ROSE-4610 file (N, C-alpha, C; in Angstrom, 1 decimal, always signed):
// ROSE-4610
residu = [X/X/X/X/X/X/X/X/X/X/X/X/X/X/X/X/X/X/X/X/X/X/X/X/X/X/X/X/X/X/X/X/X/X/X/X/X/X/X/X/X/X/X/X/X/X/X/X/X/X/X/X/X/X/X/X/X/X/X/X/X/X/X/X/X/X/X/X/X/X/X/X/X/X/X/X/X/X/X/X/X/X/X/X/X/X/X/X/X/X/X/X/X/X/X/X/X/X/X/X/X/X/X/X/X/X/X/X/X/X/X/X/X/X/X/X/X/X/X/X/X/X/X/X/X/X/X/X/X/X/X/X/X/X/X/X/X/X/X/X/X/X/X/X/X/X/X/X/X/X/X/X/X/X/X/X/X/X/X/X/X/X/X/X/X/X/X/X/X/X/X/X/X/X/X/X/X/X/X/X/X/X/X/X/X/X/X/X/X/X/X/X/X/X/X/X/X/X/X/X/X/X/X/X/X/X/X]
num = [1/1/1/2/2/2/3/3/3/4/4/4/5/5/5/6/6/6/7/7/7/8/8/8/9/9/9/10/10/10/11/11/11/12/12/12/13/13/13/14/14/14/15/15/15/16/16/16/17/17/17/18/18/18/19/19/19/20/20/20/21/21/21/22/22/22/23/23/23/24/24/24/25/25/25/26/26/26/27/27/27/28/28/28/29/29/29/30/30/30/31/31/31/32/32/32/33/33/33/34/34/34/35/35/35/36/36/36/37/37/37/38/38/38/39/39/39/40/40/40/41/41/41/42/42/42/43/43/43/44/44/44/45/45/45/46/46/46/47/47/47/48/48/48/49/49/49/50/50/50/51/51/51/52/52/52/53/53/53/54/54/54/55/55/55/56/56/56/57/57/57/58/58/58/59/59/59/60/60/60/61/61/61/62/62/62/63/63/63/64/64/64/65/65/65/66/66/66/67/67/67/68/68/68/69/69/69]
x = [-13.8/-13.3/-14.2/-13.6/-14.4/-14.3/-15.4/-15.4/-15.5/-14.5/-14.5/-15.5/-16.1/-17.1/-16.3/-16.7/-16.0/-16.5/-15.5/-15.8/-15.9/-16.8/-16.9/-16.6/-15.7/-15.3/-15.8/-16.3/-16.7/-15.5/-15.7/-14.5/-13.9/-14.7/-14.2/-13.4/-13.8/-13.0/-11.7/-11.7/-10.4/-9.5/-10.0/-9.1/-8.6/-9.4/-8.9/-7.8/-7.9/-6.9/-5.6/-5.7/-4.6/-3.9/-4.7/-4.2/-3.5/-3.9/-3.2/-1.8/-1.6/-0.3/+0.5/+0.0/+0.8/+1.0/+0.1/+0.2/+0.6/+0.0/+0.3/+1.5/+2.0/+3.2/+3.0/+1.7/+1.4/+1.8/+2.6/+3.0/+1.8/+2.0/+0.9/+0.4/+1.4/+1.0/+0.0/+0.2/-0.6/-2.0/-2.0/-3.2/-4.1/-3.5/-4.2/-4.7/-3.8/-4.2/-5.5/-5.4/-6.6/-7.8/-7.7/-8.9/-9.3/-8.5/-8.7/-8.7/-7.6/-7.4/-6.1/-6.2/-5.0/-4.1/-2.8/-2.0/-2.1/-2.3/-2.5/-3.7/-4.7/-5.9/-5.6/-4.8/-4.4/-3.6/-2.6/-1.8/-2.6/-3.6/-4.5/-5.2/-5.7/-6.3/-5.4/-4.1/-3.1/-2.8/-2.7/-2.4/-3.5/-4.8/-5.9/-6.0/-5.6/-5.6/-4.6/-3.4/-2.3/-2.6/-3.2/-3.5/-4.7/-5.7/-6.9/-7.0/-6.0/-6.1/-6.2/-5.8/-5.8/-7.3/-8.2/-9.6/-10.1/-9.5/-9.9/-9.5/-8.5/-8.1/-8.7/-9.5/-10.1/-11.0/-11.6/-12.4/-13.7/-13.9/-15.0/-16.1/-15.7/-16.7/-16.5/-17.6/-17.7/-17.5/-16.7/-16.6/-17.8/-18.4/-19.5/-19.1/-19.3/-18.9/-20.0/-19.7/-20.7/-20.4/-21.5/-21.3/-21.6/-20.7/-20.8/-21.8/-22.7/-23.8/-23.2]
y = [-20.3/-19.5/-18.3/-17.1/-15.9/-15.4/-14.9/-14.3/-12.8/-12.1/-10.7/-10.1/-9.0/-8.4/-7.5/-7.4/-6.6/-5.1/-4.2/-2.8/-2.1/-1.2/-0.4/+1.0/+1.6/+3.0/+3.9/+5.1/+6.0/+6.6/+7.2/+7.8/+8.9/+9.7/+10.7/+10.1/+8.9/+8.3/+7.8/+7.3/+6.8/+8.0/+9.1/+10.2/+10.7/+10.8/+11.3/+10.4/+9.1/+8.2/+8.3/+8.5/+8.7/+10.1/+11.1/+12.4/+12.4/+11.6/+11.5/+11.0/+10.1/+9.6/+10.5/+11.0/+11.8/+13.3/+13.9/+15.3/+15.4/+14.6/+14.7/+13.8/+13.0/+12.2/+11.1/+10.7/+9.6/+8.3/+7.4/+6.1/+5.3/+4.6/+3.7/+2.7/+2.2/+1.2/+1.8/+3.1/+3.8/+4.1/+4.5/+4.9/+3.6/+2.5/+1.2/+0.7/+0.7/+0.2/+1.0/+2.3/+3.1/+2.9/+2.5/+2.3/+0.8/-0.1/-1.5/-1.9/-1.6/-1.7/-2.5/-3.4/-4.1/-3.1/-3.1/-2.2/-2.4/-3.7/-3.9/-3.2/-3.0/-2.3/-0.8/-0.3/+1.1/+1.4/+0.5/+0.7/+0.5/-0.3/-0.4/+0.9/+1.5/+2.8/+3.9/+3.8/+4.8/+4.6/+3.4/+3.1/+3.6/+3.3/+3.8/+5.3/+6.0/+7.5/+8.0/+7.4/+7.9/+7.5/+6.4/+6.0/+6.8/+7.2/+7.9/+9.3/+9.8/+11.1/+12.2/+12.0/+13.1/+13.4/+12.5/+12.8/+13.9/+14.1/+15.1/+16.5/+16.6/+17.8/+18.0/+17.1/+17.3/+18.5/+18.7/+19.8/+19.6/+20.3/+20.1/+21.2/+22.3/+23.3/+23.6/+23.5/+23.9/+25.4/+25.8/+27.2/+27.6/+28.7/+29.3/+30.4/+30.3/+31.3/+32.4/+33.6/+34.6/+35.5/+36.0/+36.8/+38.2/+39.1/+40.5/+41.2/+42.0/+42.7/+43.8]
z = [+11.4/+10.4/+10.2/+10.4/+10.2/+8.8/+8.3/+7.0/+7.1/+6.5/+6.5/+5.4/+5.8/+4.8/+4.0/+2.7/+1.8/+2.0/+2.1/+2.2/+0.9/+0.8/-0.5/-0.1/-0.9/-0.6/-1.8/-1.4/-2.4/-3.1/-4.3/-4.9/-4.0/-3.3/-2.4/-1.3/-0.8/+0.3/-0.3/-1.5/-2.1/-2.3/-2.8/-3.0/-1.7/-0.7/+0.6/+1.2/+1.0/+1.5/+0.7/-0.6/-1.5/-1.2/-0.9/-0.6/+0.7/+1.7/+3.0/+2.8/+1.9/+1.6/+0.8/-0.3/-1.2/-0.7/-0.1/+0.3/+1.8/+2.6/+4.0/+4.5/+3.5/+3.7/+4.8/+4.9/+5.9/+5.2/+5.9/+5.3/+4.8/+3.7/+3.2/+4.3/+5.0/+6.0/+7.1/+7.4/+8.4/+7.8/+6.6/+5.9/+5.8/+5.4/+5.2/+6.5/+7.5/+8.8/+9.3/+9.2/+9.7/+8.9/+7.7/+6.8/+6.7/+7.4/+7.3/+5.9/+5.2/+3.8/+3.5/+2.5/+2.1/+1.2/+1.4/+0.6/-0.9/-1.3/-2.7/-3.3/-2.5/-2.9/-3.1/-2.1/-2.1/-3.4/-3.6/-4.8/-6.1/-6.1/-7.3/-7.5/-6.5/-6.6/-7.1/-6.6/-7.0/-8.5/-8.9/-10.3/-11.2/-10.8/-11.5/-11.6/-10.5/-10.5/-11.5/-11.5/-12.4/-13.8/-14.1/-15.5/-16.0/-15.2/-15.7/-15.2/-14.5/-13.9/-14.9/-16.1/-17.2/-17.4/-17.2/-17.5/-16.5/-15.4/-14.5/-15.0/-15.9/-16.5/-17.9/-18.3/-19.6/-19.7/-20.8/-21.1/-20.3/-19.2/-18.4/-18.7/-19.2/-19.6/-21.1/-21.8/-23.2/-23.3/-24.2/-24.5/-25.3/-24.8/-25.5/-26.4/-27.6/-28.6/-28.6/-28.3/-28.3/-29.5/-30.1/-31.3/-30.8/-31.1/-30.6/-31.5/-30.9/-31.7/-32.6]
């Protein structure tokens, strides 16, 4: 019985795999096969992105109020 090692993907890798499917229209099966990834994991990442994606558009820069002399 062989034991598979768990792979860990960086956030950038996850986004790139999701981007391939959503923007480049690569089928999920092909994306997952190439990354040796279970489709359920891919869909979990997708769910997380859609549930928490608003944070990416949050206020990233504080407005600096300047006082005119």
